[in-house]
C-alpha positions in Angstrom: -9.2 -3.8 -6.7 -5.7 -3.5 -5.5 -5.2 -2.9 -2.2 -3.2 -0.1 -0.8 0.3 -1.8 1.2 0.7 0.4 4.6 3.4 0.4 7.4 2.8 -0.8 10.7 4.3 1.3 13.5 4.1 0.1 16.8 6.7 -0.4 19.7 9.3 -3.0 19.7 8.2 -4.4 23.0 4.1 -4.9 21.8 3.2 -7.9 22.3 2.5 -10.4 19.3 -1.1 -10.5 19.8 -1.7 -6.9 19.8 0.6 -6.1 16.3 -1.8 -9.4 14.7 -5.0 -7.2 16.7 -3.6 -4.1 14.9 -2.6 -5.6 11.8 -6.1 -7.4 11.1 -8.1 -4.1 11.8 -6.1 -2.3 9.2 -7.3 -5.3 7.1 -10.2 -4.4 7.9 -9.9 -1.1 6.9 -9.2 -2.1 3.3 -5.5 -2.0 3.5 -3.1 -5.0 3.4 -0.8 -4.8 6.5 2.9 -5.0 6.9 4.2 -5.4 10.0 8.3 -6.5 10.3 7.7 -6.4 14.6 5.4 -9.3 13.7 6.8 -11.1 11.2 10.6 -10.6 11.0 11.6 -12.4 14.5 10.1 -15.7 13.5 13.0 -16.2 11.4 15.6 -13.8 12.6 17.1 -13.1 16.2 17.4 -9.1 18.0 19.9 -11.3 20.0 22.7 -12.2 16.8 23.8 -8.5 16.2 23.9 -9.3 12.2 20.2 -10.7 12.1 19.5 -7.4 14.1 20.8 -5.8 10.8 19.2 -7.4 9.2 15.7 -6.5 10.4 16.4 -3.4 10.3 17.3 -3.3 6.8 14.7 -5.2 5.9 12.3 -2.9 7.5 13.8 -0.1 6.2 12.9 -1.6 2.4 9.7 -2.9 3.6 8.5 0.8 4.1 9.6 2.1 1.0 6.7 -0.2 -0.7 4.2 1.1 1.3 2.2 3.5 0.4 1.3 5.0 4.0 2.4 3.7 7.5 -0.1 4.0 10.3 1.4 4.5 14.0 -0.3 1.9 16.2 -0.2 2.4 20.1 -0.2 5.3 22.7 3.2 6.1 22.7 5.9 7.0 20.1 9.4 5.8 21.1 12.4 7.0 19.7 12.3 3.8 17.0 9.3 4.7 16.2 10.1 8.0 15.6 12.4 7.3 13.8 10.4 4.9 11.2 7.6 8.2 11.3 11.1 10.5 10.0 11.9 7.8 7.5 8.7 7.7 5.9 8.3 11.4 5.7 11.4 11.6 4.1 9.6 8.7 1.6 6.4 11.0 1.3 4.4 8.7 2.8 1.2 9.4 4.2 1.6 9.2 8.3 -1.4 8.6 10.2 -2.3 6.7 13.4 -5.2 3.8 13.5 -7.5 6.0 14.6 -7.4 8.4 11.8 -7.2 5.5 9.6 -10.5 4.8 10.7 -12.4 8.5 10.7 -11.3 8.4 6.9 -12.7 5.0 6.4 -16.1 6.3 8.0 -16.0 9.6 6.7 -15.9 8.0 2.9 -19.1 5.9 3.6 
């Protein structure tokens, strides 16, 4: 069975270990986590303006390939609100990590 891609939406300053935890939880719930905030800094630097723009463009491309956006964390930052708005324009499912877990529980 093919699994749907789920875009991980989290605060820019979220620690990598926290992002990995979010990704693992989404994986456990049956989705393929896509987390640009975790993967892109591995080879692009936010300190270089050109690379920062590339990070934004790549993140947008990844979002377009996902079926849903999963909001992770306690607060929604301005950048996260922008990602949520983009997902809504693309008519993607937008949910929280807790909401995704509740959906999974109801379907079991």
